[in-house]
FIKOL-648719 format. One line per 4 residues: number of its first residue (from 1); for each residue x negated, y, z negated of C-alpha. Coordinates in Angstrom, 2 decimals. Example, Ala and Ser with C-alpha at 12.3 -4.5 7.8 and 13.67 -1.06 7.14 Angstrom:
<nodes>
1) -12.30/-4.50/-7.80  -13.67/-1.06/-7.14
</nodes>
This chain:
<nodes>
1) -1.28/26.51/0.43  -4.08/28.66/1.90  -5.63/25.53/3.44  -2.39/24.57/4.90
5) -2.01/28.05/6.45  -5.46/27.94/7.62  -5.03/24.59/9.24  -1.73/25.58/10.93
9) -3.53/28.78/12.45  -6.25/26.53/13.78  -3.59/24.45/15.45  -1.87/27.56/17.00
13) -5.31/28.75/18.25  -5.91/25.27/19.73  -2.62/25.26/21.47  -3.15/28.64/22.69
17) -6.62/27.65/24.30  -4.92/24.57/25.71  -2.31/26.59/27.43  -4.93/29.03/28.94
21) -6.91/25.93/30.07  -3.95/24.42/31.78  -2.95/27.66/33.22  -6.54/28.11/34.62
25) -6.39/24.54/36.15  -3.03/25.27/37.70  -4.28/28.34/39.12  -7.41/26.57/40.43
29) -5.12/23.93/42.18  -2.82/26.71/43.59  -5.79/28.42/44.87  -7.25/25.40/46.44
33) -3.89/24.58/48.13  -3.63/28.05/49.71  -7.27/28.23/50.63  -7.50/25.07/52.62
37) -6.62/26.82/55.94  -5.80/30.21/57.15  -4.17/30.86/60.60  -4.75/27.22/61.69
41) -2.19/24.60/61.70  -2.65/20.85/61.20  -1.00/18.76/63.60  -2.27/15.42/62.82
45) -5.23/13.55/61.14  -6.24/10.30/62.61  -8.58/8.29/60.34  -8.63/4.68/61.62
49) -12.28/3.94/60.72  -13.13/5.32/57.27  -15.45/2.50/56.47  -17.50/3.30/59.48
53) -17.78/7.07/59.87  -17.66/9.45/62.74  -19.65/11.90/64.74  -18.97/14.17/67.80
57) -15.65/14.62/69.60  -14.69/16.02/73.15  -11.57/16.07/75.17  -10.14/14.75/78.49
61) -6.99/16.17/80.19  -5.87/13.52/82.77  -4.50/14.24/86.28  -1.02/13.70/84.96
65) -1.59/16.49/82.31  -1.79/13.83/79.46  -4.30/15.06/76.65  -6.79/12.67/75.06
69) -9.48/13.08/72.15  -12.55/11.21/72.68  -13.93/10.52/69.20  -17.38/9.27/68.34
73) -17.07/6.57/65.72  -20.29/5.06/64.54  -19.88/1.90/66.29  -17.94/2.97/69.36
77) -15.47/5.36/70.90  -11.95/5.83/70.04  -9.65/7.52/72.60  -6.80/9.06/71.02
81) -3.68/10.34/73.02  -2.40/13.68/71.70  0.14/14.53/74.52  3.02/14.36/72.48
85) 2.26/16.07/68.89  4.99/13.78/67.22  3.27/10.63/68.57  -0.41/10.85/68.21
89) -2.55/7.51/68.10  -5.41/5.65/69.36  -4.72/4.04/72.82  -8.35/2.44/73.48
93) -11.48/1.72/71.59  -14.62/0.97/73.18  -17.17/-0.83/70.91  -20.69/0.10/71.63
97) -23.91/0.54/69.40  -23.75/0.63/65.49  -27.55/0.78/65.09  -28.29/1.27/61.26
101) -27.91/3.53/59.69  -26.13/5.39/62.25  -24.80/5.24/65.85  -24.22/9.17/66.28
105) -22.35/9.79/69.41  -22.14/12.54/72.00  -19.55/12.47/74.68  -18.83/14.50/77.90
109) -16.44/14.04/80.86  -16.60/14.65/84.77  -13.67/13.96/86.94  -12.32/10.77/85.70
113) -15.59/9.57/83.84  -16.69/9.73/80.46  -20.54/9.71/79.50  -21.69/8.72/76.11
117) -24.96/8.92/74.40  -26.05/7.70/70.99  -29.10/7.77/68.82  -28.59/3.72/68.76
121) -29.39/3.38/72.35  -31.89/4.29/75.03  -29.08/4.44/77.58  -25.97/6.41/78.40
125) -22.70/4.52/78.84  -20.34/5.32/81.79  -16.69/4.72/81.27  -13.92/5.01/83.85
129) -10.81/6.80/82.21  -8.53/6.66/85.27  -6.33/3.78/83.86  -5.36/5.68/80.79
133) -3.34/5.28/78.69  -3.98/1.78/79.59  -7.37/0.28/78.76  -10.30/1.89/80.23
137) -13.50/0.06/81.79  -17.15/0.43/81.38  -18.53/0.52/84.81  -22.07/1.17/84.13
141) -25.07/2.69/82.10  -27.79/5.14/82.86  -31.07/3.45/81.75  -34.83/4.23/82.01
145) -34.87/6.93/79.18  -37.87/7.18/77.00  -36.01/7.50/73.74  -32.42/7.57/72.43
149) -30.65/10.88/73.72  -28.97/12.78/70.86  -26.84/15.03/73.16  -25.91/15.16/76.68
153) -24.11/17.84/78.81  -22.04/17.73/82.05  -22.33/20.94/84.22  -19.15/20.34/86.25
157) -19.58/23.13/88.58  -22.82/21.69/89.80  -21.96/17.94/89.28  -25.06/17.57/86.96
161) -25.70/15.66/83.71  -28.35/16.77/81.38  -29.69/14.29/78.80  -31.45/15.69/75.79
165) -34.34/13.30/74.43  -34.42/14.84/71.07  -37.95/14.99/69.38  -39.37/13.52/72.56
169) -41.49/16.26/74.36  -42.30/14.50/77.58  -39.89/14.80/79.23  -37.51/16.73/76.95
173) -34.67/16.89/79.42  -33.54/14.38/82.23  -31.43/15.81/85.10  -29.13/13.52/86.93
177) -26.80/14.14/89.96  -23.24/13.18/89.79  -22.48/13.12/93.48  -21.47/9.59/92.87
181) -20.18/9.82/89.25  -20.20/6.02/88.69  -23.81/5.85/89.84  -25.82/8.98/88.49
185) -29.23/9.48/90.10  -32.14/11.24/88.22  -33.20/14.30/90.25  -35.77/15.95/87.98
189) -37.13/16.22/84.43  -38.30/19.28/82.19  -41.32/18.76/80.23  -44.75/20.22/79.53
193) -45.58/20.05/83.22  -42.78/22.55/84.05  -42.68/24.74/80.85  -40.52/22.30/78.95
197) -40.83/21.80/75.20  -38.69/20.27/72.51  -34.82/19.97/72.92  -31.80/19.35/70.79
201) -28.88/20.64/72.84  -28.23/22.16/76.17  -25.62/24.23/78.01  -25.43/25.04/81.69
205) -23.35/27.09/84.09  -23.81/29.04/87.30  -27.07/27.32/87.92  -28.58/28.45/84.77
209) -29.71/26.05/81.92  -29.95/26.95/78.28  -31.77/24.81/75.96  -31.73/24.88/72.27
213) -35.41/23.96/71.73  -35.35/22.40/68.13  -38.39/22.53/66.24  -40.02/25.07/68.97
217) -37.80/27.17/67.71  -36.65/28.93/70.85  -34.11/29.20/73.43  -35.37/28.21/76.99
221) -33.65/29.33/80.10  -34.07/27.74/83.35  -32.97/28.36/86.97  -31.34/25.14/88.08
225) -30.19/26.48/91.71  -32.69/23.71/92.93  -31.86/20.96/90.54  -35.05/18.97/91.80
229) -37.24/21.95/90.66  -36.20/23.60/87.37  -37.88/26.98/86.98  -38.32/28.75/83.64
233) -36.52/32.24/83.62  -37.11/33.31/79.93  -37.86/31.70/76.50  -36.44/33.84/73.70
237) -37.68/33.25/70.02  -35.15/33.08/67.15  -36.29/35.30/64.25  -37.11/33.40/61.15
241) -35.56/30.37/62.61  -34.53/27.10/61.10  -34.09/24.02/63.51  -32.70/25.66/66.63
245) -29.58/23.22/67.00  -27.13/24.46/69.79  -26.54/27.00/72.34  -23.41/28.17/74.34
249) -22.46/31.19/76.54  -19.41/33.29/77.63  -17.95/32.54/81.04  -19.21/35.93/82.37
253) -22.81/34.99/81.17  -22.98/38.13/78.98  -23.19/36.68/75.72  -24.77/33.56/73.97
257) -24.06/31.94/70.50  -26.87/29.89/68.62  -26.76/27.68/65.66  -29.43/26.47/63.53
261) -28.97/23.19/61.66  -30.78/24.52/58.60  -29.27/25.51/55.19  -28.81/29.29/54.66
265) -29.28/30.05/58.41  -26.73/32.15/60.29  -24.62/31.64/63.49  -26.21/34.16/65.80
269) -24.62/36.25/68.68  -26.65/37.62/71.48  -26.25/40.01/74.50  -28.02/38.16/77.28
273) -27.04/40.28/80.24  -30.82/41.21/80.66  -32.84/38.10/80.27  -36.02/40.46/79.83
277) -34.34/41.99/76.85  -32.26/39.55/74.85  -30.66/41.47/71.91  -29.28/40.08/68.63
281) -26.04/41.87/68.27  -24.30/40.19/65.08  -24.45/37.25/62.67  -21.96/34.95/60.71
285) -23.04/33.07/57.78  -19.90/31.00/57.12  -18.98/29.96/53.60  -21.27/26.89/53.43
289) -24.18/28.59/55.25  -24.65/25.40/57.46  -23.13/25.44/60.86  -23.37/22.59/63.37
293) -21.70/23.56/66.73  -20.08/26.62/68.21  -18.00/27.21/71.35  -16.59/30.25/73.03
297) -13.10/30.18/74.45  -11.45/33.44/75.53  -12.18/36.11/72.73  -12.87/33.36/69.99
301) -15.55/31.24/68.87  -14.81/27.86/67.43  -17.39/26.49/64.88  -17.67/23.10/63.25
305) -19.05/24.32/60.07  -19.78/21.01/58.24  -18.34/21.35/54.56  -16.51/24.61/55.53
309) -14.57/22.68/58.29  -13.37/24.47/61.23  -14.31/28.33/61.53  -12.46/30.62/64.09
313) -14.29/33.85/64.68  -12.77/36.80/66.54  -15.21/37.90/69.22  -13.15/40.62/70.75
317) -15.69/43.02/69.69  -19.04/41.32/70.23  -20.74/43.77/67.94  -18.67/43.20/65.07
321) -17.45/39.59/64.82  -15.00/38.60/62.13  -13.51/35.54/60.67  -9.98/34.98/62.06
325) -8.99/31.63/60.80  -10.35/28.35/59.22  -9.20/24.73/58.36  -11.20/23.14/55.60
329) -11.53/19.29/56.21  -13.88/18.88/53.15  -12.32/20.64/50.37  -14.24/18.91/47.66
333) -17.33/20.82/48.59  -18.79/24.08/50.02  -22.40/23.55/49.90  -24.93/23.76/52.90
337) -24.98/19.78/53.14  -24.17/17.19/55.94  -20.45/16.44/54.99  -17.25/17.53/56.81
341) -16.76/18.83/60.15  -19.37/17.72/62.88  -17.64/18.48/66.36  -15.09/20.70/67.68
345) -13.49/20.84/71.20  -11.02/23.92/71.93  -10.75/23.43/75.58  -7.53/21.49/75.87
349) -4.63/22.41/78.38  -2.15/22.80/75.65  -3.85/24.91/73.01  -4.82/22.09/70.55
353) -7.98/21.95/68.99  -9.80/18.83/68.22  -12.09/18.52/65.09  -14.24/15.59/64.00
357) -15.07/14.98/60.47  -17.92/12.67/59.37  -15.81/11.13/56.57  -12.13/11.60/57.66
361) -11.98/11.37/61.42  -9.98/13.25/63.97  -8.19/16.36/63.15  -5.71/17.95/65.70
365) -5.25/21.55/64.92  -3.97/24.79/66.37  -5.08/28.20/65.87  -2.10/30.71/65.24
369) -2.92/34.27/65.71  0.50/35.68/65.66  3.19/35.57/62.84  6.69/34.47/64.19
373) 8.01/31.66/66.32  5.74/30.23/68.87  6.89/27.87/71.68  4.59/25.27/72.92
377) 5.34/22.59/75.79  3.81/19.07/75.83  3.00/18.65/78.80  2.71/22.22/80.08
381) 3.17/20.91/83.69  4.30/17.67/85.27  3.02/16.00/88.46  4.97/13.00/89.31
385) 2.45/11.83/92.06  3.69/9.98/94.95  7.18/8.34/94.96  8.78/6.50/97.73
389) 11.71/8.38/99.34  15.03/6.97/98.23  13.60/5.99/94.77  13.34/7.69/91.34
393) 10.26/8.09/89.43  9.63/6.95/85.90  11.06/9.32/83.22  8.77/11.86/81.88
397) 9.65/13.25/78.49  8.97/17.00/77.56  8.44/17.94/73.90  9.19/21.69/72.96
401) 7.52/22.36/69.53  7.59/25.36/67.33  3.85/26.07/66.31  4.94/29.41/64.76
405) 5.59/30.49/61.25  9.30/31.38/61.70  12.28/29.56/63.00  12.34/29.21/67.02
409) 15.64/29.55/68.98  15.64/28.09/72.44  18.62/29.58/74.26  18.35/28.25/77.70
413) 16.46/25.36/79.76  17.15/25.81/83.46  17.92/23.35/85.78  15.11/22.94/88.38
417) 17.56/21.48/91.05  16.90/18.62/93.40  14.89/16.53/93.93  14.05/17.07/90.18
421) 16.51/16.18/87.38  17.06/16.76/83.75  18.26/14.24/81.34  19.07/14.35/77.52
425) 18.99/18.06/77.27  19.67/19.15/73.64  22.82/21.24/72.97  21.87/24.75/73.35
429) 21.03/26.88/71.54  18.60/24.77/69.55  16.95/26.11/66.19  13.47/24.74/65.47
433) 12.06/25.38/62.05  8.20/25.65/62.12  6.64/22.39/63.33  10.04/20.99/64.43
437) 10.45/19.81/68.04  13.08/19.24/70.82  12.78/16.65/73.63  14.21/16.28/76.88
441) 13.50/14.24/80.00  12.65/14.85/83.75  12.78/12.70/86.85  11.86/13.15/90.50
445) 14.08/11.56/93.40  12.34/12.62/96.73  14.76/12.64/99.76  12.02/13.54/102.30
449) 8.38/12.99/102.99  6.67/16.19/101.74  5.47/17.73/98.54  8.21/19.31/96.49
453) 7.75/21.82/93.77  9.94/23.08/91.01  10.06/25.10/87.87  11.90/24.73/84.50
457) 12.37/28.14/82.79  12.69/27.95/79.03  14.11/30.99/77.25  13.28/31.32/73.51
461) 12.76/34.12/70.84  8.91/33.77/70.93  8.01/37.51/71.41  4.88/36.55/73.06
465) 6.23/34.07/75.56  9.95/34.63/75.90  10.22/32.71/79.25  8.02/29.52/79.22
469) 7.54/28.06/82.73  7.18/24.47/83.17  5.84/23.54/86.74  7.02/20.44/88.30
473) 5.47/18.79/91.48  5.86/15.52/93.41  5.43/14.05/96.80  7.78/11.79/98.67
477) 6.45/9.01/100.92  8.00/6.78/103.43  6.92/3.11/103.87  9.59/1.93/106.07
481) 10.46/2.13/108.96  7.17/2.31/110.82  6.84/5.14/113.22  6.10/4.51/117.00
485) 2.68/5.45/117.94  1.28/5.45/114.45  -1.60/3.27/113.34  -1.39/2.03/109.78
489) -4.25/0.78/107.48  -4.56/-0.09/103.71  -7.21/0.56/101.26  -8.02/-2.02/98.49
493) -8.40/-1.10/94.90  -10.94/1.30/93.62  -11.88/0.67/90.05  -8.47/0.62/88.29
497) -6.72/2.52/91.07  -4.53/0.35/93.11  -4.62/0.41/96.87  -2.82/2.83/99.26
501) -1.29/2.82/102.73  -2.60/5.35/105.06  -2.04/6.52/108.69  -5.24/6.76/110.99
505) -6.00/9.28/113.54  -7.65/7.28/116.30  -9.39/10.31/117.61  -11.21/11.52/114.37
509) -10.78/8.23/112.37  -9.35/10.28/109.70  -6.75/8.66/107.30  -4.10/10.33/105.90
513) -2.39/9.07/102.65  1.24/7.86/102.97  1.55/6.40/99.35  0.54/4.00/96.81
517) 1.12/0.27/97.49  0.87/-0.78/93.82  -1.39/-3.50/95.06  -4.94/-4.30/94.08
521) -6.06/-6.01/97.30  -4.36/-6.04/100.60  -5.75/-8.67/103.04  -3.47/-7.77/105.80
525) -0.33/-5.70/107.05  2.51/-6.66/109.25  5.07/-4.68/111.08  8.27/-6.36/112.20
529) 10.38/-5.40/115.60  12.70/-3.41/113.31  9.76/-1.36/111.72  9.48/-2.88/108.36
533) 6.09/-2.89/106.86  4.81/-5.88/104.97  1.59/-6.27/102.83  0.08/-9.27/102.08
537) -1.54/-9.32/98.60  -3.66/-11.93/96.75  -2.87/-10.41/93.43  -1.17/-7.33/91.89
541) -2.57/-4.74/89.60
</nodes>
């Protein structure tokens, strides 16, 4: 009997231990579920090439306000349209190098062109994006590099492209003019002859170039007011540095952030208002202690932090940076290893954040700083382009989405009036729970040959934006009848852009755009006695 009691007691203790173990496991799972993000919302995860893998990402806002994520896949470039958060997906794929064991990509844009580098190629690919969302076209390559560039940067202010020949010291940086974006021309190099050294990544604005000098380990700062003659302004050492990986600077040129792609090194913040006395003002370790890239936007710093995922740091007080949010794309680990988040792009026009993960592809995210309802419009403005008088444009859909944490009530969507029209407006008021959306349509029907502007005022209970203004613009043009005394000419196609009809000032030779013809080639024009204009076309775009 005693043995039975003892055995029974042992069973009870085993059950108790099992219960405790289950409780601990449940608590761990719960902790994991609530710790994967803070103040950052997941909109979509696009993982179309899991067997291939991914590298960096960038973004492109088209002239029609459509938003695209540019994702480096290790055998090409995936272009993902993210204009409508409810309909995110790849619209084009550009195959390129997949040199084993990697094709690591870097991507930047200028005007309607994308420039792509890869460690699998000694050239830089040039892609015309003007046809999006239709297929893009490769229009050329920059050749003549000594090694495979790991990173590139485009200074849109100065129309300069910088190529970093990582681990190749002579030259370390090549500088190209983008005066003709489809045909860049090298204007200078930075190497030992003009105080250059190693390079891993680069940033430039206001005619000043900042170089993360890799194994040197320093930040080199150069005057680029004369792009043909780079001049060293300062070289700042990183204390107890690892591999000096990346550099970025605030818009006012007051502060700089640097990362070191070495375990147990911090993200560092610097006061650079006096280049003769650059001062370290704060550091941020991150939970995995291995950061990749960091970018300033307004008072925030967005960091792709490998196994820690996206980290958002509040920089409103530069002397005391604090973590404000995160989204962990690699929850299975938190070590200083090269898994998880590679690139981040926070510069979209609609507040979305693009994050590329080495294993799981593109993440479309949003940083939510305030609690409560938050209204977002996709797109946030509409340009209908040129539409012939008497005709109606294609319909453009507007998606209103609640990115907040509480219900959003939209109480009014104002009518912009002619020549703009609203269609399929939801019955108001409309209640949108968090993440829910409502859609309405807009068209443009010009009645005269000039530019029309309009606004749609959207009222909601978003305390930070109770009156959302959606701007509209469009231009009316008249093909027929022809006007007496006006000389007409036509242009052929330029890349993927169809030809246009123009009027010509015979005194100056200047042409004034009338409107698009929709034709790729126009061998001739004819005008009848009644004033009708006819165009002869060999083929249509």
